[in-house]
N, C-alpha and C positions, 0 to 999 in steps of 0.2 A: 504494500500500500504506500502511495506517495504522500509526502508531507504536503499540506495545503499550500505552503508557500511555493511549491514547485508547479502549481497548476496555472497555465497561461490562459486557457480558454475552458469554460465550463458551460454546458447548455442551460439556458433559462427555461423555466416552466412556461407552458402556454398561458397567455394573458388575455383577458377580455377587457377591452377598453370601452368603458361605459361613461359617456359624458353626463355630468350632473352640474347644476349651478354651483358656483363657488360658495354661495351662502350656505349650502347644504353640506359642505365639505368640512369635516372635523377630523383631520387625520391623526392617527397615533404617531408617536415618534417615528420619523422616516428619514431616508436618504433620498434626495432628489437625484436619481441616477440618470445621467445623460444617455441618450440613444443616438448613435452615429450610423450613417449609411455604410461607411467603411472603417477599417481599423486605423486609418491614418490620422483621424481626429483633427483634420484640417480641411480647409476648403476656402474658396474665395468669399469675402464678405459681400453679402447682398445689400441692396439699398436699405433694408430694414436693420442692418447692423449685425445680423446673424450669419454664421457660417453656413455655406451651402451643404456641408456634410452633416450638420446637426439636425436631428429630426424633432425630438421632444424630450422632456424629463419624465421619468416614471417614478412615482413615489414608492420606494421599497421599504416596508416596515423593518425596523431594526431597533435594538436596544443600545447600540453603540453610537457615539458621537459622529457627526458627518465627517469630521477630520480623519477618522479611522479609514473611511472608504476613499476619501480624496487622496490621502497620502499613498494609497495602494493603486491609484489610477483606475478604480472600478468604473466600468461603463458597459452598456449593452451595445452590441453590434448587429446591425440588420443584414450584413452581407455574408456571415458565416453559414455554411450549410450544416444541417444536422447530420451527424455521422453515425 
C-alpha cells in the first residue's frame, strides 16, 4: 500500500451539481476546490479576469483548514480519464 503523500492523481466520486439560491446555502466547513479543464492550471485571462482553464469551485466538506489543501495544491481536473 502506498503512502498518501505519494498519490498524484486520485479519482473523485460522481457529483451532482444542483443549483440553489445563495440565500439557501448554509455550508458546513468546506474547501472551495478549484476545477480546471487541464492539469496545467493556467490559461489566458479572459475579459472577465478569469483564466480560460478555470471552470468553477466545488465546495468539498472537510474538517481541516483550507490552508491544508492549498499548500498541497489540491484541485479537480476535468481532463483526466477514469482508468
